[in-house]
FIDRENLUM-358389 format. One record per atom (N, C-alpha, C): z, y, x. Coordinates in pm, whole numbers, plus 50000, padded with zeros to 5 digits. Example, Ala and Ser with C-alpha at 12.3 -4.5 7.8 and 13.67 -1.06 7.14 Angstrom:
<nodes>
507804943151319;507804955051230;507804967051320;507084977551285;507144989451367;507875000351290;
</nodes>
This chain:
<nodes>
499904989850133;500074998150009;500005011350062;500945014850210;501365026550300;499465025950334;498815014450397;497345018150404;496395024350346;496555021350221;495405029250092;496135040250102;497305047850116;497835060350103;497635066750218;497435059850312;496935067450434;495145068250399;495025061950422;493365062550413;492945073950273;494055080550136;493165085450066;493805099150102;494685102350216;494915116550217;494685118650338;493925105450422;492405114250537;491025117450465;490795108750318;489725110850254;489795124950171;491025133150134;491425143350091;491225154150188;491875149750315;491735155950395;490285164750455;489435151350473;488155154750488;487725165150401;487695160750261;487085167050166;487215180550152;488355182450219;489175200150161;488245207650284;488055201850405;487265204750519;486125207350494;485495199450385;484055201750356;484095211650240;484545215350175;484555223150046;484795239450111;485295240850168;485895254650243;486905257850207;487625248150169;489495252650091;490065249150246;491045258550269;491695259050418;492715247650428;492615239950499;493585233250536;494925239750611;495995231050630;497515240150671;497055242150827;495895236250934;495655235951038;495135253851047;494145255650958;493105268350925;494305275550928;495345273150790;496255282850731;496505294650842;497095286850976;497875292051068;497375300551184;495625301451194;494715306251246;494645320551209;495165328651315;494945344051294;493545348651408;492685357751380;491685360151489;492235372851500;492175373551627;492715388251682;491315394951727;491115406451690;489615412951683;490475427651774;490155429951928;489925441451968;488865452451926;489395461751874;487865474051873;487865485451885;487645497151914;487975507051958;487605517251809;488395522051803;488205535551686;486965541251648;486985538051549;485665538151479;484425534551484;484785517951523;483725508251510;484265502151422;484845496351334;485565489551240;485765497151119;485315495651006;485135502350870;485995494850784;486735503250705;487485497350573;486355486350503;485145484750494;484535479150412;484685464350467;484465465050642;484645455550720;486095445750688;487395454550709;488415451050700;488735442450511;487845448750449;488115445450286;487235429350277;486595428150397;485815412550376;486715409450492;487125410250561;487685399250657;489215398350547;489355404450445;490715399150331;489725385850261;488245387950217;488035379650147;487885365450225;487295370450363;486975359350436;488285349050454;489325355250446;490545347650480;491075341450350;490625346650214;491055338550111;489975325550121;489025326550142;488185318950132;488555306150242;488495307050359;488825297950497;490365297650538;490935308450487;492615307850540;492445311650687;491375315150717;491535321850864;491545340350833;492635342450918;492845359850894;492665366251044;492055377550985;491835382551074;492305398251159;493045398751255;493585409651291;493355418451345;492985433751283;491995442551351;492775450751404;492625451151572;493715460551654;492865471151750;492995480151681;492185492151690;492695502251792;491675504951889;492545512752009;491785528451984;492295539552021;491915553552084;490495549752146;489575557152107;488685554052173;488225558452325;488915571752400;489535569652537;490625562652581;490725556552539;491595540752640;491005525052588;490195523952511;489555511452453;489175507552596;488215512452665;487725499652768;488375499352875;489175509052914;490275501653004;491215490352955;491635494852801;493065485752763;491555468052764;490375472952715;490095455752714;489435451052852;489755458452917;488775456453075;490255451653130;491615452953145;492675449053160;492785432553084;492885432352986;492505420052942;492075408752950;490355413452986;489435403453009;489965398853115;490215410753271;490545405853383;491385398353392;492465400353316;494165393853330;493485378653293;492455378453171;492335366253125;493035363053014;493165370652957;494065375352818;493335379852715;492075377152684;491235381652601;491485381852428;491355388252405;491375390052260;490095379652170;490675370152060;489765362351991;488235369452000;487615384551962;486475388651937;487235403751988;485855408652015;486075417352122;484795430752072;485085439752068;484135450052056;483475456952164;482385461952184;481755464652290;480285471252259;480095484052318;478875486252306;477365479352347;476175473852329;475435464752361;474735477052423;473555469652496;473205476552640;473065466452722;472095458852802;472145449752886;472965455153016;472475465453065;473715473353198;474865469553108;475315475553012;477255470753017;477355457052971;476315450652931;477205434452906;476965429953020;476695437553143;477115428753295;478405434353315;477815448953345;478955459053367;480385458553310;480345459853252;481475462553160;482225453053108;481425443953048;482155430452997;481965417553081;480925417253133;480535404553201;480435389553147;479365394753061;479585387252932;479625373053006;478485365253040;477975355553138;479585347253153;480475354053190;481565348153206;482625348953100;482575363353032;483415367052918;483495363152750;481995363652769;481865355452587;480965347352580;481135344752430;480335333052375;478275337852391;478215323952430;476575325652375;476305315552235;476105330552199;475875329151975;473995329151954;473575319352061;472155322152056;471675312351908;472395302151888;472185290151792;472855295251707;473115304151660;474315307951569;472785312851385;473425305751319;472055307751239;471795324351177;472305336851194;472165348951185;471205353151328;471215350051394;470745351051598;469255352551560;468145347451468;467105350851503;466895356951345;467775360551274;467375370151160;467625384251241;468015388851331;468305401851391;467445408951390;467185424451399;466285430451434;466105425051634;464475421251664;464855418251822;464825430451890;464815441751902;464485455051934;466625453251990;466925454851873;468265452951832;468875439851931;468495432651894;469015420151941;468735415852122;467735419552176;467075423252308;468335432452396;469185441652348;470575449452381;471335440352431;471845429752357;472815419052350;472435409052420;471715407952494;470925395752557;470735395152691;471295388452741;471345380552916;470725373452957;469745370653033;469205362253072;468715352852952;468335353852862;467585345552767;468615341052651;470385344552690;471195341352551;471435356752503;471715352652388;472345365652313;473725358152302;474405372152290;475875373552346;476755385752213;476335386352170;476755397552081;475595401451902;476625403551859;476675403751703;476405424051655;475445430551656;475435443451664;475245442451475;476215445751430;476435449651251;476445461251293;474935474651308;475655483051313;474045490151256;473925501751241;472905505851178;471925514851270;471165514051299;470255523751386;470675536651387;470665541951215;470595554951154;472205559051167;473425550651192;474275556651279;474355559551418;473685555851498;473135557551637;471905565951645;471535570851567;471005583551563;471295598751593;472055607351693;472465613551667;471765630451636;472225637151547;471265646451537;472045658551465;471515671951468;472475679751407;472295683751304;473345681051263;473835685951101;474605696751009;473445705550962;473415715850891;474385717550815;475255727050723;475125733450622;474095741650558;472965742450435;472235745350381;472565758050355;473635756850269;474235771350198;474285777150258;475105777850392;475055784750484;473885793050554;473045783350625;471555789750661;471205794950542;470965793650455;470315801350300;471165811550292;472245814550313;472605827350276;472825836650407;472605831550549;472135843350641;470225840750696;469525835150582;468585836650567;467855830650723;468615817750753;468295807050933;467295798050866;466265792950987;465765782650963;466105776651060;465885758951068;465685752951173;465095754451294;465795751751399;465465759951554;464455747051601;463435754251624;462215739851679;462665744851837;463155751851936;463245751352035;464735759852117;465375761252229;466595764152265;466615778852228;465675785552228;466255800252224;466415803752083;465645798451994;465675801851866;467055795251797;467705782651864;468775779451831;469695790251896;469435790452003;470675800152092;471145816851956;470265821151925;469625831851847;470505832751710;470555817851659;470505813751470;472605814351528;472625807251629;474495807651648;474765817751691;473965828251773;475025841151778;475055851151606;473915849251592;473845855051391;475265847951368;475505838451354;476565832351262;477845835451341;478165836151478;479145836651538;479045854151497;478515864051520;479055872651434;478915881351296;478715868451233;478915869851130;480525861751069;481045858351179;482705853651171;482515837651177;481735829351131;481615818151116;481025807551231;482155800851251;481625790851379;480465783451370;479725784751497;478565782751467;478565761251478;479105755151603;478755741251591;480355740351615;481085725151555;482215720751514;481745711851688;482445712551787;482555701551867;483385696651920;484405683651938;485835678551963;485695672452081;485645683552175;486115674452290;486955666252330;488575666852254;489505661352303;489435648952316;488295643352251;488375630752218;487685619452335;486875631552415;486415627352581;485115619452520;484295615252448;483285612152447;482335618352341;482685627252236;481655629252104;480955642952244;481115650752333;480145659352376;479785658452511;479605643052542;478595634952630;477165634752557;477375633752419;476345629252344;474885640552376;475385653352402;474245666052405;473515661252541;473775652952611;473235648352747;472125637752738;472995625252726;471805616752761;471055609652640;471325617952507;470445617252390;469265622752395;469285632852500;468145637452545;466875630652590;466815616252630;466335610652733;464825611752719;464695611452592;463165611352520;462685626852605;463285639952589;462875649052636;462795644952778;463845643852874;463435642953023;461895631753045;461785621552977;461075613552980;459385618952940;459195630452858;458155632452837;458135644052907;458915653153011;458695661753106;458495651953254;458875641053239;458395638153392;458495622553327;457335618553292;456855602053268;457065596853374;457995584453323;458415571353413;459475580153497;460755589253434;461455589953480;462285577653473;462625573353391;463575560853374;463635548453513;462075546353432;461625539053533;461845540853729;461535550453702;462445554153879;463785556753876;464515557753787;466005563353770;466195545653838;465575535653743;466075523753743;466135512153866;465205516853922;464255517754055;464765525454147;466375531454155;466455541054254;465575547754341;464895553554297;463925564954330;463555572754275;464685580554185;464605593054108;466395598654120;466515610454103;468175613854119;468595622353988;469405620553941;469575627953780;470005639953845;470425646853990;471145657054069;469175666154079;468165654954067;467015665654151;466175668154019;466755666353906;465875666453775;466015684053715;464905690453712;464955704253663;465515702753487;465025693253456;464985695453290;466725693753253;466995682153336;468315673653309;469225691253308;469045695753502;469835704553483;470025715353400;468755722653315;468415726053214;469855729053110;469435711153084;470175708352951;471305709352958;472165709153096;473635712653134;473965729153153;472725738153180;473345747753232;473155753653043;472885751352928;472585758052826;473975749452754;474335738152786;474915734052740;476735741152791;476505745352919;477575756052923;477405765252886;476245771352862;476135791352793;476725790752661;476485772352591;477035779052455;478145779452469;479285770452553;480965765552561;480745779952559;480365789452663;480855800152746;480825812452637;479545808352515;479455820452436;480165821352310;481105805852329;481905808152181;481505798452090;480345794852123;479405785452003;480375774151933;481115769152036;481695759152009;483545759551940;483645773951955;484765782551862;486245778451965;486755781551925;487715786252003;488525778752072;488875765651998;489745754751992;488865742652010;487695745152090;487075726352120;487775722352228;488415727852301;488845715252384;489825709552311;490295713252211;491495700052151;491005696652017;490055700351961;489005695451832;488865683651819;489195675651712;489285661851733;488325655751666;486945643751649;486185639451586;486635636051446;487985630451416;488375627451331;488485636051195;488195652651238;488365664251184;486855669651103;486155659651170;485015664451146;484495665351003;484225655750876;484155658850752;484685671850738;485855669650703;486735680350682;486375695850688;486165696550859;485655713250896;484325711450831;483295703150832;482305708450770;481995709650600;483285701750576;482715702050418;483665718250355;484575722950434;484975735750405;484115750050423;483045742150509;482475753150556;482685761350694;483875761150742;484375767950855;483345762150986;482685756350976;481485754751085;480295755651050;479335757851104;477645757650994;477525743951072;477375734251191;476605724651231;477585717151312;477115703351338;478235695751414;476985684751479;477035680551594;475945669651615;477075657551556;475785647451486;476775639951406;475395628151381;475855615451329;474575604951303;473935610251160;472925604551146;471585611851021;472495606150888;472955599350902;473555596050760;475415602550761;475815615950874;476745618750817;477505627350709;476325632150692;476805638650491;476895629550377;476995614350387;477455606750322;478405602150328;479445605150463;481055604750511;481595614950469;480975629850467;481225637850403;481445640150262;480275632550227;481105633350050;482125626550020;481585612750095;482685601750058;484575606350079;484535613150197;485745619750185;486295634550115;485085640850035;485475650449961;484415650849890;484275645849784;483355646449643;482855653449570;483455662549596;483145677149559;481915681849631;481555681449738;480825684149880;479855671449871;478635676249836;477445666749803;476695664449923;476735652049951;475195647250095;474475657750098;473555660449979;472245670550024;472385683850003;474025687950077;474505702950100;474005702750252;473485693750319;473645691850462;471875687350509;471115694050610;469805693750651;470265686450798;468975679550821;469015679851006;468275683651103;468195687951205;467125689851306;467545686851455;466775680251530;466845674251666;467985686551740;468235680151842;468955691251935;467835694452023;467735709451994;466865718352077;466955720752243;468225714652314;468035717652394;466735717852510;466625725952622;465525720652695;463965720052556;464025725452456;463085732152369;462805712352337;463685701252334;463475692152314;462885692852096;461685682252093;461375681151957;460865664551943;461675653652046;461355645452000;462555636951942;462955624651849;463575622251784;463995606751853;465585611651884;465925601751983;466365589451891;465795575951940;466695563051865;467175557052025;468025549851923;468955537652001;468855527551964;468625515552045;468535503451936;469675496651967;470455501152101;471975499452096;472645507852047;473845497052029;475375502351901;476475496151954;477875496551859;478585491651866;478565472851844;479265463051915;478745450551866;480045441951936;479675432151825;481035423651842;480645410551982;481505405251975;481325397152116;482935386652099;482585376952112;483345362952089;484375356752253;485495360552285;485825357852424;485885343452435;485345339752550;484805327552610;486375315352618;486925327852603;488725323152634;489105318952530;489045322052392;489485318652281;489645306352200;491135304552213;491225290252175;490905287852000;489965298951930;489525296251810;487995301451818;487105298451889;485625299351903;485265298851777;485725282951739;484815277151606;485245286651492;486125294051460;486805300851368;485795316751407;485945319551467;485345330951493;483585332251490;483135321951535;481795320351487;481715319251332;482115315651249;482845313551131;482805328351055;483365336251148;483545348251046;482305357351100;482185356351190;480325362151212;479175357051097;479185347051106;478775340350996;478395348050869;480175343850845;480415352350672;479615366150733;480485377050793;480135386050796;477945393150779;477825386250812;476165380250807;475305374150686;476545368150592;475825365250472;474755378550381;473825378850343;472985385250283;474015399850204;474665392750110;475765397449991;476655405350052;477405399950177;478415408050227;477845422350346;477305416750415;476115426050418;475675441350325;475195436550236;475445445950142;476245451950091;477105443850086;478445452350075;479025460550170;478765461350275;478485469950410;478225478650390;476915479050362;476395490450328;476555500450233;476765492450115;476875502149987;478745503450004;479335500950082;480905507650085;481045516850206;480125517550306;480605523650423;479615535450443;480065551050401;479135559050348;478015560250484;478695561450605;477345562450721;477015551450772;476835540450616;475975523550739;475235524150592;473765534450637;472655531950532;471595523550542;471735512250617;471095503250664;471465490850794;471365482050800;471485471350867;470345464950963;470235457951114;469215456751170;468905440151104;469155437050978;468315426550931;467835427250813;466835413950788;465825415150636;467285412350495;466825417650413;467505407050274;468725420850266;468625432650300;469175437450260;468385452750194;468875461650129;468165474250066;468965484850154;468185493650191;468715507650254;469035519050158;469935524850205;470265539550099;470245553050155;469315561250225;468865569050294;468485578650174;468605592050210;468565603150094;466715604250126;466775608250009;465475614550054;464865622250172;466175634350160;465635642950269;465675636850402;466995625650407;467285619750503;465465609050584;465055604450477;463765596950522;462765603950525;462935617050454;461405626650548;461785632450664;462995634150694;463325635950829;463045626350916;462415615950908;462915605350976;460825601950965;460465607650863;458805607550828;458515617850924;458995629450955;458485640250993;459045641051144;459255632451234;459165623551350;458655616351400;457515616251391;456755599651386;457085601851595;457195611651671;457455608651812;458815607251854;459325594851921;459995591751939;460295583852075;461575583052108;461885575052246;463585572552258;463605567552345;465265559852355;465615564252449;467405568252380;468265572752420;468505571952622;469075576152726;468965573752856;470335569652841;471255565252792;472155555652797;472015540352771;470795542352746;470305524052661;469015526052834;468195530452830;467165532152896;466915533953033;468565536653092;468705541453230;469485531353278;469555521553363;471185517953374;472455524053439;473625519953405;474535522653459;474665540453412;474675544653297;474695556853299;475915552953137;475525544453056;476435543352922;477825538752994;478045529053116;479575522553171;479935535953188;479635551453240;480675558953286;480755570153167;480375565053049;480045579052937;481505583852954;482725575052993;483825590452946;484365593753070;483715595653163;483745598153277;482905607653302;481745609053251;480745619853248;481515634953187;481945626653057;482765638452952;483955642453021;484515636853113;485395644553214;484855655653298;483415655853282;483185661853401;482125673553298;481955672353217;481675680253092;482355688353064;484025683453089;484595693953014;485015702453115;485265696153277;485595701653385;484275714253402;482985714753377;482055720853390;482305734853273;483115729253145;483235740753033;484495745153100;485245742353134;486395751153193;486595754153409;485335754553427;484885762953539;485235755853634;486005738153637;486085731653742;485035727753796;483555727453764;482455719853813;481385727053783;480045731353834;478775735453813;478065722353739;477015725253645;476145718853577;475145710153695;475045713753804;474835700453928;475685697853979;476575700253981;477805691354075;477915679953952;477635683753848;477875672153712;476805657953745;475985664453782;474725659453812;474655643553923;475705654254052;475345645354126;476535634854133;477695642054017;478635631754048;478145617953944;477795620253841;476585609353750;475935603053879;475495610953934;474335599854084;475555590254156;476365596154236;477455586954248;477765576754225;478395577754095;478885566254015;477865556654010;476555561653932;475435549853954;475395543654042;474985551854163;475035540854299;476345532754379;477635535354262;479215528854298;478495515554185;477945518254068;478535506053943;477005494154022;476015506154084;475095493154125;475025481354241;475915489954325;476465483454441;477175468554388;477955477054320;479055463754238;478245452654207;476955457854118;476945448454026;475475439354132;475665446854267;474865438654370;472775438354367;472685450654249;471475453454231;470365459054333;469555449854339;468445449654489;467845463654523;467905467754428;467245482954452;468365496954546;469545488654507;470745502354583;471015493454721;470305479854748;470715474954891;469955478455018;
</nodes>
């Protein structure tokens, strides 16, 4: 009799595993997910709860401030005590240098969602033919443009600038009328950096093949006049007060509040930032805002970044199978649509069978800029890994401790150090 009871229990256990009913062992699993602030949305955490209800596997979202994140992550990875899942920026250079994914991450090439992901996006999470990350992020969320308050522009008869001179003129007119032209939150350490590498398409237009030359160690940032122009103009914007009196202390988390209030007329933000403003302040409709390109160095080419915040499974995790389950759950079409429908800044995802929700004026903006290029933090090696350091240099430039040329020299030095650490043959 005991033998039959034991067999019955085994059958019931196997049946439970097959049906998705959480077993006692599964119920004890909690996946730790270490992620930078701004990389995981409320909608994903809501899906995490649904995932737990379905599988018994919990997800503990450990959100770290952006300016501290990479140091925290590196410490954990280097100590061999990484989280089950960790976030990181995709881009082949970052995968090698920042995360050493061939050692620290799990090969996800055979996962059911892998062949469905947009090839351009998947390529930025691939090293030596193996896919290591899931980029569940909208390319519109990494298309950084100048969002502006159309009501304020209309009041002062301002139009979208096509070059830096026009941009400077309209900023001064706003300032003369008591309106802060641009909200630029420098305290976070990362946002003000966007003005520089996002203009990669302009650098490439003026100097064709520059990215390839930089990657081959046949060109330097410090020798490029267009880059010097961009930083000189950025410094001028700060000196003229276009960023307001508190830019060094301003925080990115206040962006929607500032723009909703009309305190500032413009802010560099992703294309779908207006939806986030409306989400946070329902009385301020998303179509209150328009967009134009960052016009430093007279740029008029749309900046595209196929890379973005990406999820990796730590190779030393005791819960690799459960983490893969979580990735497979998130990439179900209904769940991806839930992310889109419930995340104001996520209007699409790099997967099929989801419905995008751009505003008409946002689609018109994209249609009006068929000339596009890849941003330099993705196109050029050893730029993105030093993002926070570039931010420190730019802050020093604003305060007078460094000059624009000094910043470029500093970037070159760090690139050389990173390349040598990676044993890049172009630097040997």
